C-alpha positions as CSV (number, residue, x, y, z in Angstrom):
1,M,190.9,-113.6,93.8
2,R,190.1,-114.8,90.6
3,T,192.4,-115.4,88.0
4,R,192.0,-114.9,84.3
5,K,195.0,-115.7,82.2
6,S,195.8,-113.5,79.1
7,A,194.3,-117.0,76.7
8,L,190.5,-115.8,78.4
9,S,191.0,-111.8,77.6
10,F,191.4,-113.3,73.9
11,I,188.8,-114.6,73.6
12,A,186.6,-112.3,75.4
13,A,188.1,-109.7,72.7
14,L,186.7,-112.7,70.1
15,L,183.2,-113.1,71.7
16,I,182.9,-109.1,71.1
17,L,183.5,-109.0,67.7
18,A,181.2,-112.1,67.3
19,I,178.2,-110.1,68.9
20,V,179.3,-107.5,66.4
21,A,179.3,-108.5,63.6
22,V,175.3,-110.7,64.3
23,G,174.1,-107.7,65.6
24,C,171.3,-106.3,63.7
25,T,167.2,-105.3,63.8
26,P,165.4,-108.6,64.2
27,K,162.6,-108.7,61.2
28,E,159.5,-110.4,61.4
29,E,159.6,-114.0,59.8
30,T,156.8,-115.8,58.9
31,G,155.0,-118.7,60.9
32,N,154.2,-118.9,64.5
33,N,153.3,-114.8,64.2
34,G,152.1,-115.1,67.6
35,A,148.4,-114.2,66.6
36,T,145.5,-113.7,69.3
37,N,141.8,-114.9,69.4
38,G,141.3,-111.7,67.9
39,A,140.8,-109.7,71.4
40,T,142.1,-105.6,70.3
41,N,145.0,-105.1,71.9
42,G,145.9,-101.9,70.3
43,A,146.5,-98.0,71.6
44,T,143.5,-96.5,73.1
45,N,142.3,-93.2,73.7
46,G,140.8,-91.8,77.5
47,G,142.3,-93.3,81.1
48,A,139.7,-95.9,82.4
49,S,140.7,-99.2,82.9
50,E,139.4,-101.9,80.3
51,A,139.0,-105.6,79.8
52,K,142.1,-106.9,77.9
53,V,143.6,-110.1,77.1
54,F,147.2,-110.1,78.0
55,R,149.6,-111.3,75.6
56,M,152.8,-112.8,76.2
57,N,155.7,-115.9,75.0
58,I,156.1,-119.0,76.8
59,H,158.8,-120.4,73.7
60,S,158.0,-124.0,74.2
61,E,155.2,-126.8,75.1
62,P,155.0,-126.8,78.7
63,S,156.4,-129.9,79.9
64,T,153.3,-131.0,81.9
65,L,150.4,-129.8,83.3
66,D,149.9,-131.9,86.1
67,P,151.5,-130.0,89.4
68,A,153.0,-132.9,90.6
69,L,155.0,-133.1,87.3
70,M,155.7,-130.2,87.1
71,E,159.7,-128.5,86.9
72,D,160.1,-126.1,84.6
73,N,159.1,-122.2,84.6
74,V,156.8,-122.7,81.1
75,S,154.8,-125.0,83.1
76,G,155.0,-123.1,86.2
77,T,154.1,-119.8,84.5
78,L,150.7,-121.5,83.4
79,A,150.7,-123.1,86.6
80,T,149.9,-119.5,88.3
81,G,147.0,-119.2,86.5
82,I,145.3,-122.4,86.3
83,Y,145.6,-123.1,89.7
84,E,146.1,-122.0,93.4
85,G,147.8,-123.3,96.9
86,L,147.2,-123.0,100.2
87,T,148.9,-119.6,99.7
88,R,150.4,-116.9,97.3
89,K,153.5,-115.0,96.8
90,N,153.1,-111.3,96.6
91,E,155.9,-109.1,95.1
92,N,157.7,-108.7,98.0
93,G,158.1,-113.0,98.3
94,E,155.9,-112.6,100.9
95,S,152.8,-115.4,101.7
96,I,149.3,-114.5,101.8
97,P,146.5,-116.3,101.9
98,A,145.0,-117.5,99.2
99,T,142.6,-120.5,99.1
100,A,143.4,-121.1,102.8
101,E,141.8,-118.4,104.7
102,S,143.6,-118.6,107.4
103,W,146.5,-120.8,109.7
104,V,147.8,-121.7,113.1
105,K,151.0,-123.0,113.8
106,S,151.3,-124.6,117.3
107,E,154.0,-124.1,119.6
108,D,157.0,-126.3,119.0
109,G,156.3,-125.1,115.5
110,K,155.2,-128.8,113.7
111,T,152.0,-128.4,113.4
112,Y,150.0,-126.5,110.7
113,T,146.5,-126.1,110.5
114,F,145.1,-124.5,107.4
115,K,141.4,-123.1,107.0
116,I,139.8,-123.6,103.7
117,R,137.5,-120.6,102.3
118,K,134.2,-121.8,101.8
119,D,133.8,-120.4,98.8
120,A,136.8,-121.7,97.4
121,K,135.7,-123.7,94.2
122,W,136.9,-125.8,91.4
123,S,136.9,-124.5,87.7
124,N,133.4,-126.5,87.3
125,G,131.7,-125.4,90.1
126,D,132.9,-128.1,92.2
127,P,133.8,-127.0,95.5
128,V,138.0,-127.2,96.9
129,T,137.9,-128.9,99.9
130,A,140.8,-129.8,102.3
131,N,140.4,-133.4,101.3
132,D,140.9,-132.3,97.8
133,Y,144.7,-131.1,99.4
134,E,145.2,-134.4,101.0
135,F,144.2,-136.4,98.3
136,S,146.8,-134.3,95.8
137,W,149.5,-133.9,98.1
138,K,149.7,-138.0,98.5
139,R,149.1,-138.4,95.2
140,A,152.4,-136.3,94.8
141,L,154.2,-138.7,96.5
142,D,152.6,-141.8,95.6
143,P,155.8,-143.6,93.6
144,A,153.7,-144.6,90.8
145,V,153.3,-140.9,90.0
146,G,157.1,-140.2,89.7
147,S,156.8,-136.9,91.0
148,T,161.0,-135.6,90.8
149,Y,159.5,-133.0,93.1
150,A,158.2,-135.3,95.8
151,Y,161.1,-134.5,98.3
152,Q,159.6,-130.8,98.9
153,F,157.1,-132.6,100.7
154,Y,159.7,-134.7,103.2
155,Y,159.5,-131.8,105.9
156,I,155.8,-133.8,106.8
157,V,155.7,-136.8,108.7
158,G,155.9,-140.1,106.8
159,A,155.8,-138.2,103.8
160,Q,159.7,-139.8,102.4
161,D,159.0,-143.6,104.0
162,Y,155.8,-143.5,102.3
163,N,157.3,-142.0,98.7
164,E,160.3,-144.3,98.7
165,G,158.7,-147.5,99.1
166,K,159.1,-148.4,102.6
167,T,155.7,-148.0,103.8
168,T,152.0,-148.2,101.4
169,N,150.0,-147.0,104.7
170,T,149.1,-143.3,103.5
171,D,147.6,-143.1,106.9
172,A,150.8,-142.5,108.6
173,V,151.6,-139.6,106.3
174,G,150.9,-136.6,108.3
175,I,148.2,-134.7,106.2
176,K,145.0,-135.3,107.0
177,A,141.8,-133.4,106.5
178,L,139.8,-133.2,109.6
179,D,136.9,-131.5,108.0
180,A,136.0,-130.4,104.3
181,Q,137.3,-126.7,105.4
182,T,140.5,-127.8,107.7
183,L,143.7,-129.7,106.6
184,E,146.4,-130.4,109.4
185,V,149.8,-130.9,108.6
186,K,152.2,-132.3,110.7
187,L,156.1,-131.8,110.5
188,V,159.0,-133.7,111.6
189,S,160.8,-130.8,112.8
190,P,159.8,-127.0,112.5
191,T,160.4,-125.8,109.3
192,P,161.0,-122.1,108.7
193,Y,160.0,-122.1,104.8
194,F,157.1,-124.0,105.4
195,L,154.5,-122.1,105.1
196,S,156.6,-120.4,101.9
197,L,156.2,-123.9,100.1
198,T,152.7,-124.0,100.0
199,S,152.4,-121.8,96.9
200,F,154.7,-123.9,95.0
201,Y,153.1,-125.4,91.9
202,V,154.0,-129.2,93.6
203,Y,151.9,-128.3,96.4
204,N,149.0,-127.0,94.2
205,P,145.5,-128.9,94.3
206,V,144.5,-131.7,91.8
207,H,140.4,-132.4,91.0
208,P,139.5,-135.5,92.4
209,S,138.5,-136.8,88.8
210,V,142.1,-137.3,87.7
211,K,142.4,-140.0,89.0
212,D,140.4,-141.6,86.6
213,N,142.0,-139.9,83.8
214,E,145.7,-139.8,84.3
215,A,146.0,-138.4,81.1
216,W,143.9,-135.5,82.0
217,A,146.8,-133.0,82.1
218,A,147.3,-132.7,78.2
219,D,144.1,-131.4,77.0
220,A,142.2,-127.9,77.9
221,K,138.7,-129.8,78.0
222,T,139.9,-131.9,80.7
223,I,142.3,-129.5,82.8
224,I,140.4,-128.3,85.9
225,G,141.6,-125.8,88.1
226,N,140.9,-123.3,90.8
227,G,143.2,-120.5,90.1
228,P,141.9,-117.1,88.7
229,F,141.7,-118.2,85.1
230,K,140.6,-121.8,83.6
231,M,142.5,-123.3,80.3
232,S,139.8,-122.9,77.1
233,E,141.9,-123.8,74.4
234,W,145.4,-125.6,73.5
235,Q,147.0,-125.7,70.4
236,H,149.8,-127.9,71.2
237,N,153.0,-126.5,70.2
238,T,151.5,-123.1,69.1
239,S,149.5,-121.4,71.7
240,I,146.7,-121.9,74.8
241,K,144.6,-119.2,75.8
242,L,142.8,-119.0,79.3
243,V,140.1,-117.1,80.4
244,P,139.0,-115.7,83.7
245,N,137.5,-118.5,86.1
246,E,133.6,-117.4,86.6
247,N,133.5,-119.8,89.6
248,Y,137.1,-118.0,91.2
249,Y,136.5,-117.0,95.0
250,D,138.3,-113.3,94.1
251,K,136.9,-113.0,90.4
252,A,136.4,-109.3,91.3
253,Q,140.1,-108.9,91.3
254,V,140.8,-110.5,87.7
255,K,140.8,-107.7,85.2
256,F,141.9,-109.2,82.4
257,A,139.6,-111.1,80.2
258,G,141.8,-113.5,79.2
259,V,146.3,-114.7,78.9
260,D,147.4,-115.4,75.6
261,F,150.3,-117.5,75.6
262,T,152.5,-118.1,72.2
263,M,155.1,-120.7,71.6
264,I,157.7,-118.6,69.4
265,A,161.2,-120.4,69.1
266,E,163.2,-117.6,68.0
267,S,164.3,-114.6,70.2
268,A,163.8,-112.4,66.8
269,T,160.2,-113.3,66.0
270,E,159.6,-112.8,69.3
271,L,160.7,-109.2,70.0
272,A,159.2,-108.7,66.1
273,N,156.1,-109.5,67.3
274,Y,156.1,-107.2,70.4
275,E,157.6,-104.8,68.3
276,T,154.4,-105.0,66.1
277,G,152.2,-105.2,68.5
278,K,151.3,-108.6,68.5
279,L,153.1,-108.9,72.3
280,D,152.3,-107.1,75.1
281,Y,155.1,-108.9,77.1
282,T,158.9,-109.8,75.9
283,G,161.6,-111.8,77.7
284,K,162.3,-113.5,80.7
285,P,161.0,-115.8,82.2
286,T,159.2,-117.6,79.5
287,G,161.1,-115.7,76.8
288,E,163.8,-114.0,75.2
289,I,165.0,-110.7,73.7
290,P,167.9,-111.4,71.8
291,A,171.5,-110.5,73.7
292,E,172.6,-108.1,70.8
293,Q,169.0,-106.0,70.9
294,I,169.3,-105.4,74.9
295,P,171.9,-102.3,74.8
296,V,169.9,-101.0,71.7
297,L,166.3,-101.2,73.3
298,K,167.9,-99.9,76.2
299,E,168.1,-96.3,74.4
300,S,165.0,-96.8,72.3
301,K,162.9,-98.4,75.1
302,K,163.7,-96.8,78.4
303,D,160.2,-96.5,79.2
304,E,159.5,-99.9,78.5
305,I,162.5,-102.2,79.3
306,V,163.2,-103.6,82.6
307,T,166.0,-105.8,83.9
308,K,165.5,-107.4,87.6
309,G,168.1,-109.8,89.5
310,I,166.6,-112.8,90.6
311,A,167.4,-115.8,92.7
312,S,168.5,-118.1,90.4
313,S,171.3,-119.9,89.0
314,Y,172.8,-121.0,85.6
315,Y,175.2,-123.8,85.0
316,Y,176.1,-126.6,83.0
317,Q,176.3,-130.0,84.9
318,F,178.4,-133.3,84.2
319,N,177.2,-137.0,84.1
320,T,179.5,-138.3,86.4
321,E,178.9,-141.9,86.1
322,E,180.1,-141.2,82.4
323,V,183.7,-141.1,80.9
324,P,186.0,-138.8,81.3
325,F,183.5,-136.9,83.4
326,N,183.4,-139.8,86.4
327,N,187.2,-137.7,87.1
328,V,186.6,-134.7,89.2
329,K,189.8,-132.9,87.8
330,V,188.4,-133.4,84.3
331,R,185.2,-131.7,85.8
332,K,187.4,-128.7,87.6
333,A,189.1,-128.6,84.8
334,L,186.5,-127.2,82.5
335,A,184.6,-125.3,84.9
336,M,188.2,-123.6,85.4
337,A,188.3,-122.8,81.7
338,I,186.2,-120.4,80.8
339,D,185.7,-116.5,81.2
340,R,182.4,-116.0,82.9
341,Q,183.4,-112.8,83.0
342,A,183.1,-112.3,79.1
343,I,180.2,-114.5,78.7
344,V,178.3,-111.7,80.6
345,E,179.7,-108.7,78.9
346,S,179.7,-109.7,75.4
347,V,177.0,-112.7,75.0
348,T,173.9,-112.3,77.5
349,M,173.9,-108.6,78.1
350,A,171.3,-108.4,80.3
351,G,173.4,-107.5,84.0
352,E,174.0,-111.1,84.8
353,V,176.6,-112.1,87.5
354,P,179.5,-114.5,87.2
355,S,179.0,-117.3,89.6
356,F,182.0,-119.6,91.6
357,G,179.3,-121.0,93.8
358,F,175.4,-122.2,93.3
359,V,173.4,-120.7,95.7
360,P,172.8,-117.2,94.1
361,P,172.1,-113.5,96.1
362,G,168.9,-112.9,96.8
363,I,168.3,-115.8,99.6
364,I,168.5,-115.4,103.2
365,G,170.5,-116.2,105.6
366,L,171.8,-115.5,108.8
367,K,171.3,-112.0,109.3
368,E,171.4,-111.0,105.6
369,D,171.8,-112.4,102.3
370,Y,173.5,-116.0,102.3
371,R,175.5,-114.9,99.4
372,N,177.3,-111.8,101.0
373,E,177.9,-113.7,103.9
374,V,179.5,-116.9,102.5
375,K,181.3,-115.7,99.7
376,D,181.3,-117.9,96.4
377,D,185.1,-117.9,95.8
378,F,185.5,-121.6,95.5
379,F,187.3,-121.8,92.6
380,T,189.2,-119.6,90.4
381,E,189.4,-119.2,86.7
382,N,192.9,-120.3,86.4
383,V,194.1,-121.9,82.2
384,D,197.6,-123.1,83.4
385,E,195.7,-125.1,86.3
386,A,193.0,-126.5,84.0
387,K,195.4,-127.5,81.8
388,T,197.1,-129.4,84.4
389,L,194.4,-131.3,85.8
390,L,192.6,-131.9,82.7
391,A,196.2,-133.8,82.0
392,E,196.0,-135.6,85.2
393,G,192.7,-136.4,85.2
394,L,192.7,-138.1,81.7
395,A,195.9,-140.0,83.1
396,E,194.2,-141.0,85.5
397,L,191.6,-142.8,83.3
398,K,194.1,-143.9,81.0
399,L,193.2,-141.7,78.2
400,A,195.7,-140.9,75.7
401,K,193.1,-137.8,74.5
402,F,190.1,-136.4,75.3
403,P,186.9,-138.5,73.8
404,K,184.2,-136.9,71.7
405,V,181.5,-135.1,73.7
406,T,178.6,-133.5,73.5
407,L,177.2,-130.6,75.8
408,T,173.0,-130.1,75.5
409,F,170.9,-127.6,75.5
410,N,167.2,-126.3,75.4
411,T,166.3,-124.6,71.9
412,S,167.1,-121.4,72.4
413,D,169.0,-118.7,71.0
414,G,170.2,-117.4,73.8
415,H,171.5,-120.9,74.9
416,K,173.1,-121.9,71.4
417,K,175.3,-118.6,71.6
418,I,176.6,-119.2,75.5
419,A,177.4,-122.7,73.9
420,E,179.3,-121.9,71.1
421,A,181.2,-119.1,73.1
422,I,182.2,-121.5,75.9
423,V,182.8,-124.8,73.3
424,E,184.7,-122.2,71.8
425,M,186.7,-121.2,75.1
426,W,187.3,-125.2,75.8
427,R,189.4,-125.5,72.6
428,Q,191.0,-122.3,72.6
429,N,192.3,-123.2,76.2
430,L,192.4,-126.3,76.8
431,G,193.0,-127.8,73.4
432,I,189.5,-130.2,73.3
433,E,186.5,-130.5,71.1
434,V,183.2,-130.4,72.7
435,G,179.9,-130.7,70.0
436,I,176.5,-129.2,70.7
437,E,173.4,-130.6,70.5
438,N,169.9,-128.2,71.2
439,Q,166.9,-130.3,72.0
440,E,163.4,-129.6,72.8
441,F,162.9,-128.6,76.7
442,A,160.7,-131.7,77.2
443,V,163.3,-133.5,75.7
444,L,165.9,-132.4,77.1
445,L,164.1,-132.3,80.6
446,K,163.6,-136.5,79.9
447,N,167.4,-137.6,78.9
448,R,169.2,-135.5,82.1
449,T,166.5,-137.6,84.1
450,A,167.7,-140.7,82.4
451,M,171.0,-139.2,82.7
452,N,171.1,-139.5,78.8
453,Y,173.5,-136.9,78.2
454,Q,177.5,-136.0,79.0
455,I,177.1,-132.5,79.4
456,A,174.1,-130.5,80.0
457,R,172.5,-126.9,80.1
458,A,170.5,-126.1,83.2
459,G,169.2,-123.9,85.6
460,W,167.6,-123.2,89.2
461,G,165.2,-120.4,90.6
462,A,164.1,-120.6,94.2
463,D,161.4,-123.0,95.2
464,Y,161.3,-120.9,98.6
465,N,163.8,-118.0,100.4
466,D,165.9,-120.4,101.8
467,P,169.5,-122.0,100.6
468,M,167.5,-125.4,101.0
469,T,166.3,-125.0,98.3
470,Y,169.7,-124.8,95.8
471,L,171.3,-127.5,97.7
472,D,168.8,-130.5,98.7
473,M,168.2,-131.1,95.2
474,F,172.0,-132.8,95.3
475,V,171.1,-135.7,97.7
476,T,172.6,-139.1,96.7
477,G,169.7,-140.8,95.3
478,G,167.1,-137.0,95.1
479,G,164.6,-136.1,92.1
480,Q,166.1,-133.6,91.0
481,N,169.9,-135.0,91.1
482,N,170.6,-136.1,88.1
483,T,174.7,-135.8,87.6
484,G,175.2,-139.1,89.7
485,F,177.0,-137.1,92.2
486,A,176.8,-138.9,95.8
487,S,178.4,-137.9,99.2
488,P,177.3,-139.4,102.6
489,E,179.5,-136.2,104.0
490,Y,177.4,-134.0,101.5
491,D,174.2,-136.1,103.0
492,A,174.8,-135.5,106.4
493,L,175.2,-132.1,106.7
494,I,171.4,-131.5,104.3
495,K,169.7,-133.9,107.2
496,K,172.2,-131.8,109.4
497,A,170.2,-128.4,108.6
498,N,167.0,-130.4,107.8
499,A,166.5,-131.0,111.3
500,S,167.8,-127.7,113.1
501,G,165.8,-125.5,114.4
502,D,168.6,-123.3,115.1
503,Q,169.8,-120.8,111.9
504,A,173.2,-120.4,112.5
505,E,173.5,-124.2,112.6
506,R,171.6,-124.4,109.6
507,I,173.6,-122.1,107.8
508,A,177.1,-123.6,109.0
509,A,176.2,-127.3,107.5
510,M,174.8,-125.8,104.3
511,T,177.7,-123.4,103.7
512,E,179.8,-126.9,104.2
513,A,177.6,-128.8,102.1
514,E,178.1,-125.9,99.2
515,K,181.9,-126.4,99.8
516,I,181.8,-130.6,99.2
517,L,179.3,-129.7,96.0
518,M,182.1,-127.1,94.4
519,E,185.3,-129.4,95.6
520,Y,182.8,-132.5,93.4
521,M,182.1,-130.1,90.8
522,P,179.3,-131.9,89.5
523,I,178.1,-128.9,88.1
524,M,179.8,-126.0,86.7
525,P,178.3,-122.7,88.1
526,I,178.4,-120.7,84.9
527,Y,175.9,-117.0,86.2
528,Y,173.6,-116.1,88.0
529,Y,170.5,-114.7,86.5
530,S,169.0,-111.4,85.7
531,N,165.7,-111.2,83.7
532,V,165.4,-108.4,80.9
533,Y,161.5,-108.3,79.8
534,M,159.8,-105.2,78.1
535,L,155.8,-104.8,79.2
536,K,154.0,-102.2,76.7
537,P,152.7,-99.1,78.5
538,G,149.4,-99.3,80.4
539,F,150.1,-102.4,81.8
540,K,149.8,-102.5,85.3
541,N,150.3,-104.9,88.5
542,I,152.3,-107.6,86.4
543,F,155.7,-108.4,88.1
544,L,158.5,-111.1,88.5
545,D,158.9,-112.0,92.6
546,Y,162.4,-112.5,94.3
547,K,162.9,-115.8,92.0
548,G,161.8,-114.6,88.7
549,D,158.5,-115.8,88.5
550,I,155.9,-114.2,86.4
551,D,152.5,-113.3,88.2
552,Y,150.0,-111.4,86.2
553,T,146.9,-112.7,87.3
554,R,145.9,-109.6,89.2
555,G,147.0,-107.5,86.2
556,F,144.9,-105.2,84.3
557,Y,145.0,-102.2,81.2
558,E,145.0,-98.4,81.9
559,A,144.1,-96.4,79.2
560,K,146.3,-92.9,79.1
């Protein structure tokens, strides 16, 4: 049972008072006001479907539009429109044909043969071929490119050796274009979720011309995609505009006249733009509704507001190579000294669920949801025990007091409020002072990768529906493991799960791995996400999938 001492309850009361004090109706602010390209998106009469520009906020500049280098949901949201993989996901999270019109899996489950559509084209009119996929996937594996997601190809024969520089022979990698329309992929072992990976953005193809211009992904004029839309304009740090790709094989299903993305950092401004008709969509996954406004909007905008639990985790990560977080007792103390229920009830207020593990609900286990089969009771909240652990940890480090440290987070009203609440809990419950610092998202990502932080905000959503999508990121030296955590026992369990074709054996190994992760605590779970968003009446077929990614590519507007 999770223990919450009186100090935690006291902080919860303080938080409620603080939220009430700041709650107010947001006013429209000057500056980035979400202006669009002039398309009329106001209310119309009649009941016919009409071509409209769909307008939503992405909060900040994408870190990149190179699929090999993407690692955030802003870039991923744009990739959904600009690029297309061999498969794509429907609303139920199922893999359906996309650029590949069909595929065959061998009896042993280790070879996939994909047939590329003959009418698949790049936005410049060039045909999309199997050779493009071979080039793109091997490019992502090239150590010189530096993809942090290259490990997602390690299921393929020879991929890991090539990415780690153990061989320079690309022919040894099990990715081969047999002809212009046929792509053969050979796997190390049967991988039940491999097909799901082929819709993940690192698996998206890039045009062959990128090898002559490695700066191609920073300019609308040089971005060539194969998706339903193409980029027409990129005003850096302000807006991005997409228009339909006239060369897309399924262009008849693309109903929007365009998609406009604004980059509004302030949640109050975003909501004001929605309420004044300058945005058609507000909130997650790339925007934000002010937390204090959610209860009000659930009453006043019942037909527009949606709350959806998603398979994503919100957490803080520690730099375990830096004092004092090189001591596990210190890390555990901080994790045990906060009140997660108070945070989700009084700060975020969007239906999030306190987390005491890393793999969220919504992920398939052996027979049902993994989180139902494996309870997330790996640790408890206990102020007294946290104080004891902190004292012991500091003594082991020969520190007389807790040193000056900083918690960094990407610029966001919501992240700031969570950080303020947590550092206050640490101050009240542990008697320590922790500074906070906001950074632009791209800067935070670079600093985390470079291990240039002490405590950092992080979030992780599923790349595919399997617990492995959360657990393999913490293997020693992994591209997404920027905590310094290293455990041979953990690595062996992940390797065992990856090599096994027996789901019971895989789940058992991954369960033990999650236990080890929570025992060493390189990350501090806070909550499992619940996304809140609002969509203007009349917009149809726009959805968030099980992992919280938005798909607007087949959306349309139907006037009443």
